[in-house]
MIKOL-683034 format. One record per residue (C-alpha): residue in three letters; x, y, z. Coordinates in steps of 0.1 Angstrom, whole numbers, padded with zeros to 4 digits, always signed. Layout:
N
ALAXYZ/...
//
This chain:
768
MET+0340+1495+0772/VAL+0372+1488+0749/ASP+0381+1451+0749/ALA+0410+1453+0727/ASN+0445+1442+0738/LEU+0431+1420+0766/ASP+0467+1408+0777/ILE+0475+1444+0787/GLN+0439+1448+0802/ASP+0445+1417+0824/LEU+0479+1429+0833/ASN+0471+1464+0843/LEU+0434+1463+0855/THR+0443+1458+0892/ARG+0468+1488+0891/LEU+0445+1510+0874/LYS+0416+1503+0899/GLN+0440+1505+0928/PRO+0466+1531+0920/SER+0492+1541+0945/ILE+0486+1575+0962/HIS+0523+1582+0973/LEU+0533+1583+0935/LEU+0511+1613+0928/THR+0532+1645+0929/GLN+0511+1673+0915/VAL+0492+1697+0935/GLN+0460+1719+0931/PRO+0469+1753+0918/HIS+0450+1773+0947/GLY+0479+1767+0970/VAL+0517+1764+0972/LEU+0537+1735+0984/LEU+0572+1734+0996/VAL+0593+1704+1006/LEU+0617+1715+1033/GLN+0648+1698+1048/GLU+0653+1703+1086/PRO+0667+1717+1107/ASP+0676+1748+1086/LEU+0643+1745+1066/THR+0660+1745+1033/VAL+0637+1742+1004/LEU+0642+1710+0984/GLN+0611+1711+0960/ALA+0585+1736+0953/SER+0552+1737+0933/GLN+0557+1755+0900/ASN+0530+1781+0909/THR+0554+1801+0932/ALA+0558+1829+0907/THR+0521+1836+0908/ALA+0518+1834+0947/PHE+0553+1848+0956/GLY+0566+1866+0925/ILE+0595+1841+0925/SER+0599+1811+0902/ALA+0603+1776+0916/ALA+0637+1774+0903/GLN+0647+1805+0922/ILE+0633+1792+0955/ILE+0652+1759+0954/THR+0681+1757+0979/GLN+0668+1789+0997/THR+0659+1787+1035/LEU+0624+1795+1045/ASP+0636+1826+1064/SER+0645+1842+1031/ILE+0611+1836+1016/LEU+0590+1847+1046/ASP+0610+1865+1072/SER+0630+1854+1102/TYR+0603+1869+1125/GLN+0576+1847+1111/VAL+0597+1817+1109/ASP+0607+1821+1145/ARG+0571+1819+1157/PHE+0567+1782+1146/ARG+0603+1771+1146/GLU+0600+1760+1184/ALA+0569+1741+1177/LEU+0588+1723+1147/ALA+0617+1714+1171/ALA+0592+1700+1198/ASP+0576+1679+1171/ASN+0541+1693+1179/LEU+0526+1706+1146/GLU+0491+1708+1159/ILE+0496+1738+1178/ILE+0507+1758+1148/ASN+0483+1744+1122/PRO+0471+1768+1108/THR+0495+1797+1112/LYS+0489+1830+1094/VAL+0519+1842+1073/TRP+0525+1871+1052/VAL+0545+1868+1019/ARG+0558+1897+1000/HIS+0545+1896+0964/LYS+0558+1928+0948/ASN+0573+1957+0964/ASP+0550+1965+0995/ASP+0524+1941+0982/TYR+0518+1913+1008/ARG+0496+1882+1005/VAL+0483+1863+1035/PHE+0482+1824+1036/ASP+0472+1798+1060/ALA+0504+1778+1066/ILE+0497+1741+1074/PHE+0528+1718+1082/HIS+0530+1679+1082/ARG+0558+1655+1079/SER+0558+1631+1050/ALA+0562+1594+1054/ASP+0599+1595+1039/GLY+0609+1621+1066/PHE+0606+1654+1049/LEU+0588+1686+1063/VAL+0561+1698+1040/LEU+0547+1732+1042/GLU+0513+1740+1024/LEU+0502+1776+1019/GLU+0466+1783+1011/PRO+0451+1818+1005/ALA+0435+1832+1037/LEU+0401+1846+1031/THR+0401+1865+1063/HIS+0430+1877+1083/GLU+0414+1867+1116/SER+0410+1831+1130/ILE+0377+1816+1137/PRO+0373+1818+1176/PHE+0370+1785+1194/LEU+0336+1794+1208/SER+0322+1794+1173/PHE+0332+1757+1170/TYR+0316+1750+1204/HIS+0283+1767+1197/LEU+0281+1751+1162/ALA+0284+1716+1179/ARG+0262+1725+1209/ALA+0233+1736+1185/SER+0237+1703+1165/ILE+0239+1681+1197/ASN+0206+1698+1210/GLN+0190+1685+1178/LEU+0205+1651+1182/GLU+0189+1648+1217/ALA+0155+1651+1202/THR+0160+1624+1177/SER+0158+1586+1181/ASN+0173+1567+1153/LEU+0204+1567+1131/GLN+0186+1582+1101/ASP+0175+1614+1120/PHE+0212+1616+1135/CYS+0228+1615+1101/GLN+0202+1640+1087/VAL+0212+1665+1115/ILE+0249+1662+1105/VAL+0243+1670+1067/GLN+0220+1699+1073/GLU+0244+1715+1100/VAL+0275+1709+1076/ARG+0255+1725+1047/ASN+0244+1754+1067/VAL+0280+1761+1077/THR+0296+1756+1043/GLY+0269+1766+1019/PHE+0275+1736+0996/ASP+0247+1728+0971/ARG+0246+1692+0983/VAL+0259+1674+1015/MET+0256+1636+1018/LEU+0266+1612+1046/TYR+0278+1581+1030/LYS+0283+1548+1049/PHE+0306+1518+1040/ASP+0291+1483+1040/ASP+0309+1452+1050/ASP+0314+1442+1014/GLY+0330+1474+1005/HIS+0300+1493+0988/GLY+0285+1524+1002/GLU+0250+1538+1008/VAL+0238+1573+1011/LEU+0220+1574+1045/ALA+0213+1611+1046/GLU+0213+1641+1022/ASP+0205+1678+1023/LYS+0206+1696+0988/LEU+0191+1722+0966/ASP+0155+1714+0958/GLU+0162+1713+0920/MET+0191+1688+0923/GLU+0184+1650+0919/SER+0184+1631+0950/TYR+0209+1604+0958/LEU+0193+1594+0991/GLY+0192+1556+0997/LEU+0214+1548+0967/HIS+0241+1524+0968/TYR+0275+1527+0952/PRO+0301+1501+0942/GLU+0334+1497+0959/SER+0352+1509+0929/ASP+0338+1544+0934/ILE+0361+1548+0965/PRO+0388+1521+0961/GLN+0409+1509+0989/PRO+0440+1532+0985/ALA+0416+1562+0987/ARG+0400+1548+1018/LYS+0435+1544+1033/MET+0440+1580+1025/PHE+0409+1590+1042/LEU+0421+1571+1074/SER+0451+1596+1075/ASN+0435+1627+1060/TRP+0402+1636+1080/ILE+0396+1662+1054/ARG+0399+1663+1017/VAL+0391+1693+0996/ILE+0389+1700+0959/PRO+0380+1737+0955/ASP+0380+1734+0916/ALA+0374+1701+0900/LYS+0385+1714+0865/ALA+0417+1733+0877/GLU+0448+1721+0860/ALA+0473+1704+0883/VAL+0507+1719+0891/PRO+0538+1698+0891/LEU+0567+1701+0917/TYR+0601+1714+0908/PRO+0622+1693+0906/ALA+0600+1663+0900/GLN+0621+1640+0920/ASN+0634+1648+0956/PRO+0671+1656+0951/ILE+0681+1638+0982/THR+0661+1605+0977/GLN+0660+1608+0938/GLN+0623+1595+0944/PRO+0590+1612+0943/VAL+0582+1629+0975/ASP+0553+1611+0995/LEU+0523+1635+0995/THR+0499+1610+1010/LEU+0490+1634+1038/SER+0490+1665+1017/ILE+0460+1688+1017/LEU+0469+1702+0983/ARG+0478+1670+0965/SER+0459+1668+0932/ALA+0432+1640+0929/TYR+0434+1611+0904/PRO+0424+1620+0869/CYS+0398+1593+0872/HIS+0383+1608+0903/LEU+0381+1643+0888/GLU+0364+1629+0856/TYR+0340+1611+0881/LEU+0332+1645+0897/HIS+0329+1660+0862/ASN+0303+1631+0852/MET+0283+1640+0884/GLY+0282+1677+0876/VAL+0305+1686+0905/GLY+0326+1716+0904/SER+0341+1714+0939/SER+0340+1690+0968/LEU+0348+1686+1005/THR+0351+1652+1022/ILE+0351+1646+1059/SER+0360+1612+1072/LEU+0339+1595+1099/MET+0360+1571+1120/LYS+0349+1543+1145/ASP+0373+1519+1162/GLN+0403+1532+1139/GLN+0382+1521+1108/LEU+0365+1542+1082/TRP+0329+1540+1090/GLY+0318+1566+1062/LEU+0321+1599+1049/ILE+0305+1633+1047/ALA+0306+1643+1010/CYS+0299+1679+1002/HIS+0295+1689+0965/HIS+0290+1722+0947/ARG+0281+1727+0910/THR+0307+1755+0906/PRO+0342+1760+0921/LYS+0341+1769+0958/TYR+0369+1774+0982/ILE+0366+1767+1020/PRO+0392+1781+1042/TYR+0412+1758+1064/GLU+0396+1769+1097/LEU+0362+1765+1085/ARG+0371+1730+1072/LYS+0384+1723+1105/ALA+0351+1734+1121/CYS+0333+1710+1099/GLU+0357+1683+1109/PHE+0351+1690+1146/LEU+0314+1690+1139/GLY+0315+1656+1123/ARG+0337+1642+1150/VAL+0315+1654+1179/ILE+0282+1645+1163/PHE+0295+1612+1150/ALA+0308+1602+1185/GLU+0271+1607+1195/ILE+0261+1585+1168/SER+0287+1558+1178/THR+0275+1560+1213/ARG+0240+1554+1204/GLU+0250+1524+1181/GLU+0272+1510+1209/GLU+0243+1512+1233/ALA+0222+1492+1209/ASP+0251+1467+1205/HIS+0256+1466+1241/ASN+0219+1457+1248/TYR+0221+1428+1222/ARG+0255+1418+1235/LEU+0239+1416+1271/LYS+0211+1394+1257/LEU+0234+1371+1238/ALA+0256+1369+1269/ASN+0228+1356+1290/VAL+0219+1331+1263/GLN+0256+1321+1263/SER+0256+1315+1300/ALA+0224+1296+1299/LEU+0236+1273+1274/ILE+0269+1267+1293/GLU+0251+1258+1324/GLN+0227+1236+1305/MET+0256+1217+1288/SER+0273+1212+1321/GLU+0242+1198+1338/ASP+0231+1174+1310/GLU+0248+1141+1306/ASN+0252+1150+1268/PHE+0263+1184+1261/ILE+0244+1183+1229/ASP+0209+1181+1250/GLY+0219+1212+1267/LEU+0222+1229+1235/VAL+0189+1219+1218/GLN+0163+1205+1244/HIS+0159+1237+1267/GLU+0151+1273+1264/PRO+0170+1293+1253/ASN+0186+1270+1228/LEU+0212+1272+1202/LEU+0191+1293+1177/ASP+0189+1321+1202/LEU+0227+1326+1202/ALA+0229+1337+1167/ASN+0194+1347+1158/ALA+0192+1317+1133/LYS+0164+1298+1118/GLY+0183+1264+1118/ALA+0211+1248+1136/ALA+0229+1215+1133/ILE+0256+1196+1155/CYS+0277+1169+1141/PHE+0295+1150+1169/GLY+0306+1114+1170/GLY+0295+1108+1133/ARG+0258+1117+1141/TRP+0238+1149+1134/THR+0216+1166+1158/THR+0193+1193+1141/LEU+0171+1221+1153/GLY+0148+1243+1133/GLN+0151+1245+1095/THR+0182+1228+1082/PRO+0193+1210+1050/SER+0188+1171+1049/GLU+0213+1148+1067/GLU+0228+1139+1033/GLU+0234+1176+1025/LEU+0248+1182+1059/ASN+0274+1155+1053/TYR+0285+1168+1020/LEU+0286+1204+1036/ALA+0308+1189+1064/GLN+0332+1174+1040/TRP+0335+1208+1022/LEU+0341+1227+1054/GLY+0368+1201+1065/LYS+0387+1210+1032/THR+0381+1247+1033/VAL+0379+1259+1068/ASP+0413+1259+1089/SER+0402+1285+1114/GLU+0381+1287+1146/ILE+0351+1301+1127/PHE+0336+1304+1093/TYR+0308+1327+1084/THR+0292+1339+1051/ASP+0258+1356+1042/SER+0260+1340+1007/LEU+0269+1303+1009/PRO+0256+1293+0975/LEU+0281+1318+0958/ILE+0312+1299+0973/TYR+0296+1264+0977/SER+0274+1258+0946/ASP+0257+1227+0960/ALA+0241+1251+0986/GLU+0218+1265+0959/ARG+0197+1234+0965/PHE+0188+1245+1000/LYS+0191+1282+0998/ASP+0157+1285+1012/VAL+0170+1275+1047/ALA+0208+1280+1045/SER+0219+1309+1023/GLY+0237+1321+1053/LEU+0261+1298+1073/LEU+0280+1303+1105/ALA+0301+1273+1115/ILE+0325+1266+1143/PRO+0347+1234+1142/ILE+0350+1215+1175/SER+0374+1189+1161/LYS+0384+1175+1127/ARG+0350+1160+1120/SER+0327+1178+1144/TYR+0309+1211+1138/VAL+0282+1234+1151/LEU+0264+1250+1123/TRP+0239+1279+1122/PHE+0217+1286+1092/ARG+0198+1315+1078/PRO+0175+1315+1049/GLU+0176+1335+1016/VAL+0163+1370+1019/ILE+0154+1383+0985/GLN+0158+1422+0984/THR+0159+1451+0960/VAL+0191+1474+0961/ASN+0188+1509+0946/TRP+0222+1517+0929/GLY+0233+1551+0916/GLY+0240+1537+0881/ASP+0247+1500+0871/PRO+0273+1486+0895/HIS+0284+1461+0869/HIS+0296+1489+0847/ALA+0312+1511+0873/TYR+0342+1521+0850/GLU+0353+1517+0816/LEU+0387+1510+0802/LYS+0398+1531+0773/GLU+0429+1524+0751/SER+0453+1553+0744/GLY+0482+1542+0725/ASN+0499+1513+0742/ASP+0483+1524+0776/LEU+0449+1516+0792/ARG+0431+1543+0811/LEU+0403+1537+0836/CYS+0374+1561+0832/PRO+0344+1563+0855/ARG+0308+1557+0844/LYS+0288+1587+0830/SER+0254+1575+0844/PHE+0242+1578+0879/GLU+0206+1572+0874/LEU+0186+1548+0896/TRP+0194+1512+0887/LYS+0174+1485+0906/GLU+0191+1451+0913/THR+0172+1421+0929/VAL+0197+1404+0952/ARG+0192+1365+0956/LEU+0212+1336+0974/LYS+0220+1359+1004/SER+0207+1360+1040/LEU+0208+1386+1066/PRO+0245+1393+1074/TRP+0259+1378+1107/LYS+0267+1406+1132/PRO+0301+1408+1149/VAL+0285+1404+1184/GLU+0269+1371+1171/ILE+0303+1359+1158/LYS+0319+1367+1191/ALA+0293+1349+1210/THR+0296+1317+1190/LEU+0335+1318+1194/GLU+0329+1319+1232/LEU+0305+1290+1229/ARG+0331+1270+1209/LYS+0355+1274+1239/ALA+0330+1262+1263/ILE+0322+1232+1242/VAL+0357+1223+1237/ASN+0362+1226+1275/ILE+0333+1203+1282/VAL+0343+1177+1257/LEU+0379+1176+1270/ARG+0365+1172+1305/GLN+0342+1144+1293/ALA+0372+1128+1274/GLU+0392+1128+1308/GLU+0362+1112+1325/LEU+0359+1086+1296/ALA+0397+1079+1298/ILE+0392+1071+1336/LEU+0361+1049+1327/ALA+0381+1033+1300/GLN+0409+1023+1325/ASP+0382+1010+1348/LEU+0366+0989+1319/GLU+0399+0977+1309/ARG+0406+0963+1344/SER+0371+0949+1344/ASN+0375+0933+1310/ALA+0407+0917+1321/GLU+0388+0902+1351/LEU+0361+0889+1328/LYS+0386+0874+1306/LYS+0402+0855+1334/PHE+0368+0845+1345/ALA+0358+0834+1311/TYR+0389+0812+1307/VAL+0387+0798+1341/ALA+0349+0792+1337/SER+0355+0775+1304/HIS+0379+0750+1319/ASP+0361+0744+1351/LEU+0327+0740+1333/GLN+0341+0717+1305/GLU+0353+0691+1331/PRO+0320+0685+1348/LEU+0301+0685+1315/ASN+0326+0659+1302/GLN+0320+0639+1333/VAL+0283+0641+1329/ALA+0284+0630+1292/ASN+0308+0601+1299/TYR+0289+0588+1327/VAL+0255+0591+1309/GLN+0269+0573+1279/LEU+0285+0547+1304/LEU+0250+0541+1318/GLU+0238+0535+1282/MET+0264+0510+1275/ARG+0261+0490+1307/TYR+0224+0489+1311/HIS+0214+0492+1275/SER+0194+0457+1277/GLN+0176+0469+1307/LEU+0165+0504+1293/ASP+0133+0508+1274/ASN+0131+0532+1245/ASP+0120+0563+1266/ALA+0152+0558+1288/THR+0173+0556+1257/GLU+0158+0588+1243/PHE+0163+0606+1276/ILE+0200+0597+1276/ASP+0203+0609+1240/PHE+0187+0643+1250/ALA+0212+0645+1280/VAL+0242+0639+1258/GLU+0229+0666+1231/GLY+0225+0691+1259/VAL+0259+0686+1273/SER+0273+0688+1237/LEU+0254+0722+1232/MET+0265+0735+1264/GLN+0302+0728+1254/THR+0296+0745+1222/LEU+0281+0776+1239/ILE+0310+0778+1264/ASP+0335+0777+1235/ASP+0316+0803+1216/VAL+0316+0826+1247/LEU+0353+0821+1252/ALA+0358+0830+1215/TYR+0338+0862+1219/SER+0356+0873+1250/LYS+0389+0871+1231/VAL+0379+0895+1205/ASP+0392+0929+1216/LEU+0412+0958+1205/GLN+0444+0947+1223/GLY+0444+0914+1202/ILE+0444+0931+1169/ASP+0477+0928+1148/TRP+0477+0962+1129/GLU+0494+0956+1096/LEU+0490+0960+1058/THR+0466+0933+1049/THR+0455+0920+1015/VAL+0417+0917+1019/GLY+0416+0892+0990/ASP+0439+0869+1008/ALA+0418+0869+1040/LEU+0387+0863+1019/LYS+0402+0834+1000/ARG+0412+0817+1033/ALA+0376+0821+1047/LEU+0363+0805+1014/ASN+0389+0777+1017/ASN+0376+0768+1052/LEU+0340+0768+1037/ARG+0348+0747+1008/GLY+0329+0717+1020/ARG+0297+0736+1026/ILE+0302+0755+0994/GLY+0304+0722+0975/GLU+0275+0705+0991/THR+0251+0734+0985/GLU+0266+0741+0951/ALA+0270+0778+0962/GLU+0281+0803+0938/ILE+0306+0830+0953/THR+0317+0859+0936/PHE+0336+0891+0948/ASP+0351+0924+0936/PRO+0388+0930+0935/MET+0398+0936+0971/PRO+0421+0964+0985/THR+0450+0963+1008/ILE+0441+0979+1042/VAL+0455+0983+1076/ALA+0439+0957+1096/ASP+0442+0922+1112/GLY+0442+0896+1086/THR+0431+0867+1108/GLN+0400+0885+1122/LEU+0390+0897+1086/MET+0392+0861+1076/GLN+0369+0851+1106/LEU+0346+0880+1098/PHE+0342+0869+1061/GLN+0339+0832+1071/ASN+0310+0839+1095/LEU+0292+0863+1070/VAL+0296+0839+1040/GLY+0289+0809+1061/ASN+0256+0825+1072/ALA+0247+0832+1037/ILE+0251+0797+1029/LYS+0233+0783+1059/PHE+0202+0805+1054/LYS+0195+0796+1017/GLN+0163+0793+1000/LYS+0152+0755+0999/ASP+0148+0755+0962/GLN+0177+0776+0952/ALA+0214+0773+0953/PRO+0230+0800+0973/LYS+0245+0830+0954/VAL+0268+0852+0975/HIS+0285+0885+0962/ILE+0312+0902+0983/GLY+0316+0939+0972/VAL+0338+0968+0982/GLN+0336+1004+0977/ARG+0360+1033+0986/GLN+0344+1061+1006/GLU+0358+1094+1020/GLU+0376+1078+1049/ALA+0366+1043+1050/TRP+0362+1010+1029/LEU+0326+0999+1027/PHE+0324+0960+1023/SER+0290+0942+1016/VAL+0282+0906+1015/LYS+0249+0901+0997/ASP+0229+0867+0994/ASN+0198+0854+0978/GLY+0187+0836+1010/ILE+0156+0835+1031/GLY+0161+0870+1046/PHE+0143+0882+1076/ASP+0118+0910+1088/PRO+0137+0943+1090/GLN+0124+0949+1126/PHE+0150+0923+1137/SER+0179+0941+1121/ASP+0196+0951+1154/ARG+0186+0921+1174/ILE+0206+0896+1153/PHE+0239+0912+1164/VAL+0230+0905+1201/ILE+0247+0874+1217/PHE+0227+0842+1217/GLN+0199+0860+1198/ARG+0184+0836+1171/LEU+0154+0840+1147/HIS+0151+0803+1141/THR+0150+0772+1162/ARG+0182+0751+1163/ASP+0162+0723+1147/GLU+0158+0744+1116/TYR+0192+0760+1116/PRO+0219+0747+1139/GLY+0243+0771+1158/SER+0247+0790+1191/GLY+0236+0825+1179/MET+0271+0839+1186/GLY+0285+0843+1150/LEU+0272+0877+1142/ALA+0279+0891+1178/ILE+0314+0880+1171/CYS+0313+0897+1136/LYS+0301+0931+1153/LYS+0329+0929+1178/ILE+0355+0924+1154/VAL+0343+0954+1131/GLU+0340+0975+1161/CYS+0375+0967+1173/HIS+0387+0980+1139/ARG+0368+1012+1145/GLY+0342+1005+1120/ARG+0305+0997+1121/ILE+0283+0968+1107/TRP+0246+0967+1098/VAL+0223+0946+1076/GLU+0195+0954+1050/SER+0170+0925+1045/GLU+0135+0917+1035/LEU+0117+0884+1042/GLY+0122+0860+1013/GLN+0143+0886+0994/GLY+0178+0877+1008/SER+0201+0899+1030/THR+0230+0924+1025/PHE+0255+0927+1054/TYR+0276+0960+1053/PHE+0307+0968+1073/THR+0331+0995+1072/ILE+0370+0996+1080/PRO+0387+1030+1082/VAL+0411+1038+1053/GLY+0442+1043+1076/GLY+0431+1017+1102/ARG+0441+1025+1138/ASP+0475+1039+1151/ARG+0500+1014+1136/ASN+0522+1019+1166/HIS+0495+1005+1189/VAL+0506+0976+1209/SER+0497+0944+1190/GLY+0488+0911+1205/ARG+0491+0878+1188/LYS+0468+0867+1162/LYS+0441+0844+1175/ASN+0416+0820+1161/TYR+0380+0822+1169/LEU+0349+0798+1167/PHE+0320+0805+1146/GLY+0283+0802+1150/GLY+0252+0809+1133/ARG+0227+0836+1134/
//
């Protein structure tokens, strides 16, 4: 490998590896090529070996008509087919060309039209004056198909093909080469001379047959190189005189191969080659490659017989493959139908995917699956941890913008996946929404691949003057590679099945969304009724309670001298009960007023809301000598008044539930996450048992008596409702005697700023 002049190397490497076929305008010397202009069939260009074939130089042939080169009788035979634009019925045609005096030579004439619109005639020497009869083709194919019927697997099928092609052609080696999804190829079958080294089972890198060559094989079913060491013949003139451009010889049989490919054949010890394309669904499935150690010419009709054989037998292989795919497709269709039915019947569609048989794993033959929906993960089988799944979902959100994503080598494109390669080297993902996914996982499968030579040194760059030349490798010896960080590949039928499942999930989610919208309307009406009830109840209950308190206190004033100590104490109990009842009613009213409709969505400086809350608590802060610290606060889209109430409740509770022998220390922190702000209120208070972490947010729930710590038990319930109305969540971490830390999130962008806003409202506060 020559590494000099790296700038030139970087500039030209792609062009060298993927050259343009249509720019090659030299032909192999065993035949003659003429470029003709229709309809008079005037010769525009000719290969410069016409003197050898016809006894006339290329310069003399130019501007002549085809009638003068052959004769009118022969030209008339195929002129009608040319006019009807049906070249298949005349390919090949036997033609006789006068060489010297009465010396005639017989050629197989093959016509095609180039991409730039010119008629190209290629003349190859005919080894026999007779055509191979059609029945020969039929018996050849029939014998091969009879052998196929006795075989049962792809390996046997391919072996039949190479044996029959070698029997017909007499090549030293015939191989059947299949392309893999990643572009490299593998030799599936081989028939050869005993003394030759075997290539069976070896893999070859994509650069051995680059994309331009594969495109050519899509157009040319047969490619022949009778003599790999023959010197190519240029056209005369080099440029087409009409277009002043090289004529497009992509479809030419005689077109010379790339120098790099010829050198590749030399390095393999190949003197001649014949290549037959194997097509499936308009794609290049593979090739039949025939190699001979010495020059070997195969006549056109025999080549067509081989092509016919390849097509017929390969059609049988395709049918067998499709039958296997069809059976698997039916199995997955049954799984898919069962999953859709289960999703429809279960209240939660996720349960329909994971809690029955068959389940999500059966749809893609996966070892693990995970569903992210509504911010929560549901897993099945072997999957990465939830933390890793969250990171993976974030990466997918930034990377995937299509209906499906799949890879059998996730660690190679997402480096963090190397940590969980044992369960997820392969990933298949379908997005349900922006943040919701269904994922399938396959583990790493370590395998050994046998290469024909080192694939990492598949070519060399050699510098010649100011140019670089691509040279193929010289070694084709067995080279073993251990492949890691890859899973079994996802089959097209599995990908299609998961796409169909995605459609079903989306439809179910949309249907449930419609049902939820109807429920939301019902709830909105119900909430409106409850608000009216709460407002009326608060006023209607306050009045009789006031009367009870007033009259009880009046009894105490009028009959004080007549009441003993027990009676006075009973009256105090009654007044305290009335006062507590009034507080509870006020707190219930405050709780009912916290809703989404009442939020005033606007840019809010959180620091201002916090300072207002601390100002309201300054009396209690001074009494307890509390130390309050806080981080620099951001500006967010939220309701400033409700934020103030939220902080006032949380900081107030932190001061209330302090250690008896310590002054309260409270720190308000904030941290930016991916899509939300995370706030925290940490104290050094008495804390509580973690088992009560959810209970304390329920209305009227208390962990202490009112004698120990006064309050109605509504404060944290109000906090929870404020946070949820901002589309966030709130939770607490605590240990008994170790203080508590309350966390809550507020989305970065808030809610829709155009949402109908209500007036800012003030709320009452209570204890835990």
